[in-house]
C-alpha positions, 0 to 999 in steps of 0.5 A, spaced: 092 127 752 097 133 752 102 133 747 107 137 751 106 138 759 111 143 761 111 143 769 113 147 775 115 153 771 114 161 772 109 163 767 109 170 765 103 170 761 104 176 757 099 181 760 104 185 764 102 181 770 107 178 775 109 171 774 106 165 778 108 158 778 104 153 774 104 148 769 102 149 762 099 143 757 099 144 750 095 140 745 093 140 737 097 147 736 093 150 742 095 152 750 089 147 753 091 148 760 094 152 765 095 151 773 096 145 777 096 139 772 099 133 776 096 127 774 095 129 767 097 125 761 102 127 756 106 125 750 112 129 753 113 132 760 118 136 761 120 139 768 122 147 767 123 149 774 127 155 774 125 157 768 120 162 765 114 160 761 112 165 756 109 167 750 113 167 744 115 174 741 112 178 736 117 182 732 113 188 728 119 190 724 124 185 721 127 184 714 127 177 715 122 174 709 127 171 704 131 169 710 125 165 713 123 162 706 130 160 705 131 158 712 137 161 712 137 165 719 130 161 722 135 159 728 137 166 730 130 168 730 128 162 735 134 162 739 132 169 742 124 166 742 121 170 736 116 166 734 112 171 729 115 176 724 110 182 721 112 182 713 113 189 709 117 193 714 118 200 711 113 198 706 118 193 702 114 188 699 114 184 692 107 184 691 102 186 688 107 187 682 107 186 674 112 182 671 116 189 669 115 192 676 117 185 680 124 185 677 125 193 679 122 191 686 127 185 687 133 189 684 131 195 689 130 191 695 136 186 694 141 190 698 136 188 704 133 181 703 138 178 697 135 175 691 129 170 691 130 163 689 129 161 682 123 157 683 119 162 687 114 165 683 108 170 684 105 176 682 099 178 687 099 178 694 096 171 695 101 168 691 106 171 694 104 169 701 103 162 699 110 161 698 111 161 706 106 154 706 111 149 709 117 153 708 117 157 714 120 156 721 116 162 724 109 165 723 109 171 718 103 177 719 102 180 712 102 187 711 100 191 705 107 194 703 106 201 700 113 201 696 110 195 691 103 199 691 106 205 689 111 203 684 105 198 681 100 204 680 105 210 679 112 208 677 118 211 680 116 218 678 118 223 683 111 227 683 105 226 687 099 221 684 094 223 680 086 222 682 086 215 677 093 213 680 090 214 687 084 210 685 088 204 683 093 205 689 086 204 694 084 198 690 091 195 691 091 196 698 084 194 699 086 187 695 092 187 700 087 188 706 082 182 703 088 177 704 088 178 711 094 183 711 093 187 719 095 194 716 099 198 711 107 199 712 110 206 709 117 208 708 118 215 707 125 215 707 125 210 701 123 211 694 118 211 690 114 211 697 117 218 699 114 221 693 108 221 695 104 226 698 100 226 705 094 226 701 096 219 698 097 217 705 091 219 707 087 215 702 091 209 703 089 209 710 082 210 710 082 204 706 086 200 712 081 204 717 075 200 713 078 194 716 080 196 723 088 195 720 094 199 722 098 205 718 105 203 720 110 208 718 117 209 717 116 217 717 120 222 713 126 226 716 129 220 720 135 223 717 133 230 719 126 233 721 124 227 724 118 231 728 115 233 722 115 226 720 112 224 726 107 230 725 104 228 718 103 220 721 099 223 727 095 228 722 094 221 717 091 218 724 087 224 726 084 225 719 082 218 718 081 215 725 086 209 723 091 206 728 098 209 727 104 206 729 111 209 728 117 205 726 124 205 730 123 212 733 128 214 737 129 222 740 127 227 745 122 227 751 119 233 746 118 228 740 115 223 745 110 228 748 107 229 740 105 222 741 103 223 748 099 229 746 096 226 740 093 220 744 090 225 749 086 228 743 084 221 741 089 218 736 091 211 737 099 211 736 104 207 739 111 206 736 117 201 736 125 201 738 130 196 739 136 196 745 142 198 741 145 205 739 146 204 732 142 204 725 143 200 719 140 201 712 143 201 705 148 206 703 144 210 698 140 213 704 145 218 704 143 221 697 138 227 697 131 226 695 131 229 688 136 224 686 131 218 686 127 219 680 127 212 677 128 204 678 135 201 680 138 201 673 136 208 672 140 210 678 146 206 677 146 209 670 146 216 673 151 215 678 156 214 672 155 221 670 161 226 673 156 232 673 151 228 677 157 226 682 159 233 683 152 235 684 151 229 690 157 231 693 155 236 698 149 232 700 153 226 701 158 230 705 153 234 709 149 227 711 155 224 714 157 231 718 150 231 721 148 224 721 154 220 723 159 226 725 165 221 726 165 217 719 169 211 723 162 210 726 159 208 719 161 201 717 160 196 711 155 191 713 154 187 707 157 188 700 156 183 694 162 178 691 167 182 688 173 187 689 170 191 695 167 184 698 173 185 703 171 191 706 165 188 710 166 190 717 170 196 716 169 203 716 167 208 710 174 211 712 178 205 710 175 206 703 178 213 702 184 212 697 182 205 695 176 206 692 176 214 691 179 220 694 173 223 698 167 220 702 162 223 696 166 219 691 167 212 695 159 213 696 158 214 688 163 209 686 161 203 691 153 204 689 155 204 682 159 198 681 155 194 686 149 196 683 146 199 690 147 193 694 151 196 699 149 195 707 151 200 712 151 200 720 151 207 723 153 208 730 151 213 735 152 214 743 147 217 747 144 212 752 139 217 755 136 217 748 136 209 748 133 209 755 127 213 753 125 209 747 126 202 750 122 204 757 116 209 754 109 206 755 107 207 748 113 203 746 114 195 743 119 192 740 121 192 733 128 189 732 129 192 725 133 186 724 137 185 717 140 178 715 145 180 709 153 180 709 158 178 714 157 184 719 150 185 720 147 189 725 147 185 731 139 187 732 137 181 728 140 176 732 140 178 739 135 184 740 129 180 744 135 177 748 138 183 749 131 186 752 131 181 757 139 181 759 141 188 758 135 192 759 132 187 765 137 184 768 143 188 767 140 195 768 134 194 771 130 199 766 124 195 766 121 189 770 121 182 767 113 182 766 113 189 762 119 187 758 115 181 756 109 184 755 112 189 750 114 183 745 108 179 746 101 181 748 102 189 746 104 187 739 099 182 738 093 187 741 096 192 736 096 188 730 090 184 731 093 177 733 087 175 737 090 168 739 097 170 740 101 173 745 098 170 751 099 164 755 092 162 757 087 156 755 085 157 748 091 161 745 095 158 740 101 154 742 107 159 741 111 159 747 118 159 749 122 157 756 128 161 758 132 161 764 132 168 766 139 168 769 142 165 762 139 168 757 144 173 753 144 176 746 151 174 744 151 178 737 156 184 737 158 189 732 164 185 731 160 178 730 153 180 728 151 173 727 152 170 733 146 167 736 143 168 743 143 163 748 138 161 755 132 159 751 131 152 752 125 150 748 121 154 743 114 151 740 111 154 734 103 152 733 105 147 738 111 144 735 117 144 738 122 148 734 127 148 740 127 142 744 132 142 750 137 147 747 137 143 740 134 145 734 128 141 732 122 142 728 123 148 723 117 149 718 111 150 723 110 157 722 103 159 718 101 165 715 097 169 720 092 172 717 088 178 720 080 178 719 076 184 719 076 187 725 
């Protein structure tokens, strides 16, 4: 007896192969049959003729974990077909953490994820992962978060780790891999991670390579010399043999040629990108590296010093000249409750005069008074760059979704639907089976999810059904919280999370631990 029988749909299996009409049977959390299933008994039979049946989408880079734990934005994930998110993007993690370090990590990451609920208790990765049991509407894949590892072993000091600290970080990385992490995530434009030198990264990557895991990197220099950051990531791969994945990489043909050449030389490298011409990060992203020499409380205190502000001013002004030439294209995505909350959705230029006389003074005042909890969106306009990123053969989908504030970047609420609606149907940049592959089997293969990302008997029943003519992202830069449409059914581990377009079951997600490969 099948639990669900989906009949007469066009099955696109996730491998990149063309679609074919077939029935799909689900039972006990698995896909048990694909083909002509007339006469098979099922508790529920749904005619999905005219729709595509494919694997649930796997997002390799999303800042969603507190949203998943609370259930706040689970519907936004499900309505675009996402059934699995990877944890610890950019190395942002909350474990391992002793009590003092945990408070610092929570404060530093609050701008991205919000505060934890009072009843959430954890110290090590295993305890943190246990929070998701019975709470998660989609699956999560653990990663070792380098930010937490380095903060625990070294602290926030702006210096390389000494040999004993490196050994401690290796031990913490190994502990994380033993919990089933699929690899390590590092974010080298964030701190204290960015204080690590290449030798530290190589030491961690060697541990990850022992487990067949992936070294995923937000490389140094996203604000400037990104090619040097890419070269560093490739060097880590060359010297350790670890698989390398580069997060949210947009650039020139020459930049991507570095990856192609490295693959020809034996480095196993891939990258991800999202289908929007805009970035998003915290406002503190515009501050120079030398400023980040302590935990959040220290940074907030330093921002009150006129001498520090004077020293920061030229760096802030240069950031906006080079990274966002038109300051009107930098707008506030999220601000905490208080006197500046009303600036959400407005460009930073609107704060000049209201908050401070210059952009630099606006930045320093807001970061100090909001205790670093200011999230920004930075728009750019280069369709050729977008097309290179989204169609390159080494690229897959990573939404880099953010779920804070009244005006979040729309990528968290619409990236996967936009891939199908805008890039496939409207622009013709990708064929539908290939676009689906980049969101299913490609990330599953990359991160060791052996029974996910494909429609085949025996695979986990993470399955979605969508209308290829109707699927559409609705989130915009003015309304970043609008959910996608056109997905009629979503199954997470065989449970109906969306049924006939209605939200149905929202706690079937599991922690997908990766065994030693």
